[in-house]
PAMAR-521112 format. One record per residue: z, y negated, x negated of N, C-alpha, C in turn; residue number from 1. Coordinates in nm, 3 decimals. Each point is the difference from the previous one (the first is absolute). Example, Ala and Ser with C-alpha at 12.3 -4.5 7.8 and 13.67 -1.06 7.14 Angstrom:
2
+---------+---------+---------+---------+---------+---------+---------+---------+---------+-----+
|    n.zz |    n.yy |    n.xx |   ca.zz |   ca.yy |   ca.xx |    c.zz |    c.yy |    c.xx |   k |
+---------+---------+---------+---------+---------+---------+---------+---------+---------+-----+
|   0.780 |   0.569 |  -1.319 |   0.000 |  -0.119 |   0.089 |   0.000 |  -0.120 |  -0.090 |   1 |
|  -0.072 |  -0.105 |   0.035 |   0.006 |  -0.119 |  -0.082 |   0.073 |  -0.109 |   0.077 |   2 |
+---------+---------+---------+---------+---------+---------+---------+---------+---------+-----+
***
This chain:
123
+---------+---------+---------+---------+---------+---------+---------+---------+---------+-----+
|    n.zz |    n.yy |    n.xx |   ca.zz |   ca.yy |   ca.xx |    c.zz |    c.yy |    c.xx |   k |
+---------+---------+---------+---------+---------+---------+---------+---------+---------+-----+
|  -0.339 |   1.151 |   1.238 |   0.061 |   0.127 |   0.100 |   0.007 |  -0.091 |   0.146 |   1 |
|  -0.040 |   0.030 |   0.145 |  -0.012 |   0.008 |   0.110 |   0.095 |   0.027 |   0.063 |   2 |
|   0.087 |  -0.043 |   0.049 |   0.100 |   0.063 |   0.072 |   0.031 |  -0.083 |   0.149 |   3 |
|  -0.057 |   0.109 |   0.127 |   0.031 |  -0.057 |   0.083 |  -0.059 |  -0.127 |   0.027 |   4 |
|  -0.130 |  -0.013 |  -0.067 |  -0.043 |  -0.139 |   0.053 |   0.021 |  -0.077 |  -0.072 |   5 |
|   0.140 |   0.002 |  -0.119 |   0.037 |  -0.105 |  -0.067 |  -0.035 |   0.000 |  -0.127 |   6 |
|  -0.053 |  -0.078 |  -0.128 |  -0.024 |  -0.013 |  -0.071 |   0.143 |   0.051 |  -0.115 |   7 |
|   0.001 |   0.070 |  -0.104 |   0.115 |   0.017 |  -0.086 |  -0.019 |  -0.125 |  -0.103 |   8 |
|   0.113 |  -0.018 |  -0.034 |   0.022 |  -0.124 |  -0.092 |   0.042 |   0.051 |  -0.129 |   9 |
|  -0.035 |  -0.070 |  -0.100 |   0.052 |   0.019 |  -0.101 |   0.173 |  -0.039 |  -0.038 |  10 |
|   0.099 |   0.072 |  -0.042 |   0.137 |  -0.007 |   0.009 |  -0.012 |  -0.154 |  -0.144 |  11 |
|   0.106 |  -0.027 |   0.013 |   0.043 |  -0.080 |  -0.027 |   0.073 |   0.052 |  -0.137 |  12 |
|   0.006 |  -0.045 |  -0.129 |   0.018 |   0.027 |  -0.148 |   0.079 |  -0.085 |  -0.022 |  13 |
|   0.093 |   0.049 |  -0.145 |   0.071 |  -0.061 |  -0.033 |  -0.059 |  -0.091 |  -0.131 |  14 |
|   0.008 |  -0.110 |  -0.004 |  -0.049 |  -0.100 |  -0.075 |  -0.010 |   0.056 |  -0.159 |  15 |
|   0.095 |   0.046 |  -0.067 |   0.031 |   0.064 |  -0.104 |  -0.103 |   0.089 |  -0.022 |  16 |
|  -0.062 |   0.112 |   0.128 |  -0.092 |   0.062 |  -0.042 |  -0.144 |  -0.067 |  -0.012 |  17 |
|  -0.017 |  -0.107 |   0.094 |  -0.132 |  -0.011 |  -0.020 |  -0.031 |  -0.089 |  -0.099 |  18 |
|   0.101 |  -0.048 |  -0.090 |   0.026 |  -0.056 |  -0.113 |  -0.086 |   0.105 |  -0.119 |  19 |
|   0.110 |   0.120 |  -0.006 |  -0.034 |   0.095 |  -0.069 |  -0.112 |   0.072 |   0.013 |  20 |
|  -0.033 |   0.026 |   0.110 |  -0.181 |   0.058 |   0.044 |  -0.094 |  -0.125 |  -0.089 |  21 |
|   0.030 |  -0.123 |   0.062 |  -0.112 |  -0.096 |  -0.128 |   0.029 |   0.005 |  -0.124 |  22 |
|   0.117 |  -0.024 |  -0.032 |  -0.019 |   0.007 |  -0.166 |  -0.040 |   0.095 |  -0.073 |  23 |
|  -0.014 |   0.185 |   0.069 |  -0.049 |   0.086 |  -0.010 |  -0.148 |   0.022 |  -0.025 |  24 |
|  -0.039 |  -0.054 |   0.082 |  -0.158 |   0.018 |   0.102 |  -0.055 |  -0.168 |  -0.041 |  25 |
|   0.050 |  -0.071 |  -0.006 |  -0.094 |  -0.139 |  -0.011 |  -0.088 |   0.027 |  -0.129 |  26 |
|   0.032 |   0.029 |  -0.112 |  -0.006 |  -0.030 |  -0.130 |  -0.129 |   0.061 |   0.009 |  27 |
|  -0.002 |   0.139 |   0.057 |  -0.119 |   0.104 |  -0.048 |  -0.116 |  -0.052 |   0.148 |  28 |
|   0.046 |  -0.056 |   0.038 |  -0.109 |  -0.067 |   0.112 |  -0.070 |  -0.144 |  -0.011 |  29 |
|   0.054 |  -0.070 |  -0.064 |  -0.071 |  -0.093 |  -0.073 |  -0.104 |   0.061 |  -0.113 |  30 |
|   0.070 |   0.078 |  -0.037 |  -0.068 |   0.050 |  -0.155 |  -0.147 |   0.075 |   0.033 |  31 |
|   0.005 |   0.101 |   0.140 |  -0.094 |   0.056 |   0.037 |  -0.087 |  -0.045 |   0.128 |  32 |
|   0.057 |  -0.091 |   0.037 |  -0.068 |  -0.110 |   0.107 |  -0.035 |   0.097 |   0.122 |  33 |
|   0.067 |   0.153 |   0.012 |  -0.017 |   0.081 |   0.120 |   0.102 |  -0.051 |   0.071 |  34 |
|   0.002 |   0.114 |   0.086 |   0.086 |   0.007 |   0.118 |   0.162 |   0.017 |   0.006 |  35 |
|   0.101 |  -0.024 |   0.025 |   0.110 |   0.048 |  -0.036 |   0.033 |   0.062 |   0.148 |  36 |
|  -0.039 |   0.143 |  -0.019 |   0.035 |   0.101 |   0.117 |   0.152 |   0.055 |  -0.002 |  37 |
|  -0.068 |   0.166 |   0.002 |   0.129 |   0.091 |  -0.016 |   0.021 |   0.016 |  -0.112 |  38 |
|   0.143 |  -0.106 |  -0.003 |   0.017 |  -0.017 |  -0.172 |   0.110 |   0.103 |  -0.050 |  39 |
|   0.036 |   0.099 |   0.060 |   0.120 |   0.102 |  -0.067 |   0.042 |   0.125 |   0.116 |  40 |
|  -0.030 |   0.124 |  -0.080 |   0.039 |   0.084 |   0.113 |   0.141 |   0.054 |  -0.020 |  41 |
|   0.016 |   0.131 |   0.127 |   0.203 |  -0.037 |  -0.017 |   0.040 |   0.058 |  -0.110 |  42 |
|  -0.063 |   0.055 |  -0.139 |   0.089 |   0.054 |  -0.088 |  -0.005 |  -0.160 |  -0.140 |  43 |
|  -0.079 |  -0.085 |   0.045 |   0.003 |  -0.154 |  -0.092 |   0.053 |  -0.096 |   0.095 |  44 |
|   0.059 |   0.014 |   0.096 |   0.071 |  -0.107 |   0.071 |   0.112 |  -0.103 |  -0.118 |  45 |
|  -0.014 |  -0.097 |   0.046 |   0.076 |  -0.076 |  -0.171 |   0.107 |  -0.069 |   0.144 |  46 |
|  -0.012 |   0.030 |   0.129 |   0.100 |  -0.090 |   0.079 |   0.112 |   0.078 |   0.031 |  47 |
|   0.133 |  -0.057 |   0.008 |   0.104 |   0.019 |   0.080 |  -0.040 |   0.115 |   0.107 |  48 |
|   0.121 |   0.102 |  -0.041 |  -0.004 |   0.107 |   0.113 |  -0.034 |  -0.058 |   0.150 |  49 |
|  -0.066 |   0.095 |   0.109 |   0.034 |  -0.100 |   0.106 |  -0.121 |  -0.058 |   0.035 |  50 |
|  -0.071 |  -0.105 |  -0.112 |  -0.096 |  -0.113 |   0.030 |  -0.118 |   0.061 |   0.031 |  51 |
|  -0.011 |  -0.057 |   0.116 |  -0.191 |   0.061 |   0.039 |  -0.119 |  -0.104 |  -0.099 |  52 |
|   0.002 |   0.136 |  -0.059 |  -0.104 |  -0.074 |  -0.128 |  -0.173 |  -0.025 |   0.087 |  53 |
|   0.010 |   0.057 |   0.068 |  -0.136 |  -0.005 |   0.115 |   0.005 |  -0.152 |   0.027 |  54 |
|   0.084 |  -0.057 |   0.062 |   0.026 |  -0.137 |   0.077 |  -0.001 |  -0.081 |  -0.143 |  55 |
|   0.110 |   0.026 |  -0.082 |   0.008 |  -0.077 |  -0.120 |  -0.144 |  -0.038 |  -0.100 |  56 |
|  -0.097 |   0.115 |   0.013 |  -0.175 |  -0.046 |  -0.063 |  -0.031 |  -0.055 |   0.080 |  57 |
|  -0.043 |  -0.005 |   0.145 |  -0.034 |  -0.052 |   0.116 |   0.036 |  -0.171 |  -0.047 |  58 |
|   0.089 |  -0.011 |   0.037 |   0.059 |  -0.140 |  -0.021 |  -0.058 |  -0.038 |  -0.169 |  59 |
|   0.041 |   0.038 |  -0.069 |  -0.063 |  -0.064 |  -0.146 |  -0.150 |   0.047 |   0.003 |  60 |
|  -0.054 |   0.049 |   0.014 |  -0.167 |   0.003 |   0.005 |  -0.052 |  -0.127 |   0.143 |  61 |
|   0.036 |  -0.017 |   0.091 |   0.024 |  -0.133 |   0.017 |   0.033 |  -0.099 |  -0.084 |  62 |
|   0.073 |  -0.043 |  -0.045 |   0.026 |  -0.047 |  -0.076 |  -0.082 |  -0.069 |  -0.092 |  63 |
|  -0.090 |   0.134 |  -0.086 |  -0.111 |  -0.002 |  -0.102 |  -0.100 |  -0.099 |   0.065 |  64 |
|  -0.026 |   0.038 |   0.130 |  -0.119 |  -0.024 |   0.055 |   0.030 |  -0.163 |   0.038 |  65 |
|   0.165 |  -0.023 |   0.044 |   0.002 |  -0.160 |   0.049 |   0.005 |  -0.098 |  -0.139 |  66 |
|   0.053 |   0.056 |  -0.109 |  -0.031 |  -0.098 |  -0.130 |  -0.167 |  -0.005 |  -0.002 |  67 |
|  -0.071 |   0.176 |  -0.023 |  -0.127 |  -0.046 |  -0.062 |  -0.108 |  -0.089 |   0.123 |  68 |
|   0.051 |  -0.025 |   0.127 |  -0.073 |  -0.078 |   0.111 |   0.058 |  -0.120 |   0.014 |  69 |
|   0.124 |  -0.050 |  -0.064 |   0.031 |  -0.168 |  -0.016 |  -0.059 |  -0.059 |  -0.121 |  70 |
|  -0.053 |   0.053 |  -0.118 |  -0.067 |  -0.029 |  -0.118 |  -0.110 |  -0.110 |   0.074 |  71 |
|  -0.050 |   0.060 |   0.094 |  -0.129 |  -0.014 |   0.059 |  -0.034 |  -0.072 |   0.121 |  72 |
|   0.113 |  -0.025 |   0.068 |   0.064 |  -0.052 |   0.076 |   0.120 |  -0.116 |   0.009 |  73 |
|  -0.038 |  -0.146 |  -0.043 |   0.110 |  -0.102 |  -0.032 |   0.065 |  -0.028 |   0.120 |  74 |
|  -0.003 |   0.031 |   0.181 |   0.080 |   0.002 |   0.027 |   0.103 |   0.093 |   0.041 |  75 |
|  -0.015 |   0.114 |  -0.062 |   0.125 |   0.098 |  -0.015 |   0.130 |  -0.075 |  -0.109 |  76 |
|   0.123 |   0.052 |   0.050 |   0.095 |  -0.058 |  -0.075 |  -0.005 |  -0.011 |  -0.106 |  77 |
|   0.051 |  -0.086 |  -0.081 |   0.004 |  -0.037 |  -0.157 |   0.069 |   0.141 |  -0.038 |  78 |
|   0.084 |   0.031 |   0.016 |   0.078 |   0.095 |  -0.034 |  -0.059 |   0.173 |  -0.026 |  79 |
|  -0.083 |   0.008 |   0.089 |  -0.066 |   0.137 |  -0.055 |  -0.083 |  -0.029 |  -0.142 |  80 |
|  -0.049 |  -0.133 |  -0.038 |  -0.067 |  -0.009 |  -0.154 |   0.149 |  -0.052 |  -0.119 |  81 |
|   0.092 |  -0.019 |   0.033 |   0.092 |  -0.013 |  -0.143 |   0.000 |   0.173 |  -0.055 |  82 |
|   0.089 |  -0.082 |  -0.113 |  -0.038 |   0.163 |  -0.075 |   0.173 |  -0.025 |  -0.067 |  83 |
|   0.040 |   0.025 |  -0.005 |   0.043 |   0.138 |   0.059 |   0.041 |  -0.022 |   0.198 |  84 |
|  -0.017 |   0.086 |   0.026 |  -0.013 |  -0.028 |   0.226 |   0.156 |  -0.049 |  -0.008 |  85 |
|   0.044 |  -0.119 |   0.077 |   0.136 |   0.003 |   0.038 |   0.051 |   0.080 |   0.101 |  86 |
|   0.115 |   0.061 |  -0.033 |   0.109 |   0.065 |   0.109 |  -0.065 |  -0.003 |   0.104 |  87 |
|  -0.042 |  -0.118 |   0.115 |  -0.010 |   0.007 |   0.130 |  -0.121 |   0.074 |   0.016 |  88 |
|  -0.133 |  -0.012 |  -0.079 |  -0.090 |   0.097 |   0.048 |   0.038 |   0.125 |   0.009 |  89 |
|   0.051 |   0.098 |  -0.109 |   0.059 |   0.114 |   0.025 |   0.061 |   0.036 |   0.093 |  90 |
|   0.122 |  -0.133 |   0.052 |   0.098 |   0.057 |   0.143 |  -0.078 |  -0.033 |   0.070 |  91 |
|  -0.117 |  -0.066 |   0.057 |  -0.079 |  -0.036 |   0.106 |  -0.072 |   0.149 |   0.071 |  92 |
|  -0.045 |   0.041 |  -0.115 |  -0.148 |   0.085 |  -0.070 |   0.120 |   0.164 |   0.063 |  93 |
|   0.092 |  -0.025 |  -0.027 |   0.133 |   0.110 |   0.039 |   0.034 |   0.020 |   0.112 |  94 |
|  -0.001 |  -0.070 |   0.064 |   0.081 |  -0.064 |   0.176 |  -0.137 |  -0.033 |   0.061 |  95 |
|  -0.081 |  -0.059 |  -0.056 |  -0.098 |  -0.046 |   0.146 |  -0.047 |   0.150 |   0.099 |  96 |
|   0.012 |  -0.049 |   0.111 |  -0.065 |   0.087 |   0.116 |  -0.144 |   0.070 |  -0.031 |  97 |
|  -0.026 |   0.087 |  -0.035 |  -0.133 |   0.089 |  -0.052 |  -0.037 |   0.115 |   0.027 |  98 |
|  -0.121 |   0.004 |   0.062 |  -0.080 |   0.174 |   0.039 |  -0.068 |   0.004 |  -0.135 |  99 |
|  -0.023 |   0.126 |   0.034 |  -0.118 |   0.124 |  -0.130 |  -0.120 |  -0.072 |   0.022 | 100 |
|  -0.036 |  -0.043 |  -0.088 |  -0.160 |   0.009 |  -0.061 |  -0.064 |   0.124 |   0.111 | 101 |
|  -0.090 |  -0.047 |   0.024 |  -0.070 |   0.082 |   0.114 |  -0.012 |  -0.007 |   0.144 | 102 |
|   0.161 |  -0.048 |   0.041 |   0.036 |   0.017 |   0.185 |  -0.069 |  -0.132 |   0.061 | 103 |
|  -0.007 |  -0.054 |  -0.095 |  -0.135 |  -0.127 |   0.096 |  -0.076 |  -0.052 |  -0.050 | 104 |
|  -0.152 |  -0.001 |   0.097 |  -0.157 |  -0.026 |  -0.066 |  -0.014 |  -0.068 |  -0.079 | 105 |
|   0.042 |  -0.106 |  -0.003 |   0.017 |  -0.094 |  -0.110 |   0.139 |  -0.124 |  -0.011 | 106 |
|  -0.082 |  -0.052 |  -0.118 |   0.105 |  -0.112 |  -0.065 |   0.167 |   0.051 |  -0.045 | 107 |
|   0.079 |  -0.020 |  -0.025 |   0.163 |   0.016 |  -0.059 |   0.088 |   0.085 |   0.090 | 108 |
|   0.033 |   0.089 |  -0.132 |   0.121 |   0.054 |   0.111 |   0.110 |  -0.055 |   0.040 | 109 |
|   0.015 |  -0.095 |  -0.081 |   0.132 |  -0.122 |   0.053 |  -0.069 |  -0.135 |   0.071 | 110 |
|   0.109 |  -0.058 |   0.029 |  -0.061 |  -0.171 |   0.108 |   0.048 |  -0.113 |  -0.178 | 111 |
|  -0.174 |  -0.004 |  -0.033 |   0.012 |  -0.072 |  -0.144 |   0.050 |  -0.131 |   0.017 | 112 |
|  -0.007 |  -0.070 |   0.094 |   0.074 |  -0.084 |   0.096 |   0.134 |  -0.053 |  -0.028 | 113 |
|   0.069 |   0.164 |   0.081 |   0.141 |   0.002 |  -0.067 |   0.027 |   0.007 |  -0.143 | 114 |
|  -0.028 |   0.061 |  -0.052 |   0.025 |  -0.004 |  -0.161 |  -0.045 |  -0.120 |  -0.075 | 115 |
|  -0.076 |  -0.100 |   0.017 |  -0.009 |  -0.113 |  -0.009 |   0.084 |  -0.079 |   0.046 | 116 |
|   0.064 |   0.036 |   0.068 |   0.075 |  -0.109 |   0.074 |   0.166 |   0.049 |  -0.072 | 117 |
|   0.009 |   0.134 |   0.031 |   0.140 |   0.017 |  -0.099 |  -0.001 |  -0.029 |  -0.160 | 118 |
|  -0.135 |   0.035 |  -0.064 |   0.050 |  -0.076 |  -0.129 |   0.005 |  -0.153 |  -0.052 | 119 |
|  -0.052 |  -0.052 |   0.130 |   0.019 |  -0.170 |  -0.017 |   0.086 |  -0.056 |   0.047 | 120 |
|   0.054 |   0.101 |   0.116 |   0.156 |  -0.068 |   0.023 |   0.142 |   0.017 |  -0.072 | 121 |
|  -0.033 |   0.151 |  -0.110 |   0.113 |  -0.023 |  -0.083 |  -0.013 |  -0.068 |  -0.148 | 122 |
|  -0.114 |  -0.094 |   0.003 |   0.017 |  -0.093 |  -0.119 |   0.067 |  -0.130 |   0.033 | 123 |
+---------+---------+---------+---------+---------+---------+---------+---------+---------+-----+
***
């Protein structure tokens, strides 16, 4: 959604919510090698009351893309190839400024260099 010429950003989410989304939806994603998209409806929202499920699942979806991308890109931070993923990966994806997919004509909906910097400086 564009408001007064400004792009809407994806709200930050609680790190525990993104970890929950990852634990619930990553295994089926790996098994079907499909897309992690809209993963729950209002009647099956697994998050605590007041959680923005759309923002959590969007950020979890971006995490899935980054993990898969990191397999083929050796210059990506090694944290994306660790199993299990370290806490800093979840925290960074929960907090980094992000736009909704489709708001830019191309590229990542967040600053990939900033994401890498946050992961590298956390160690």
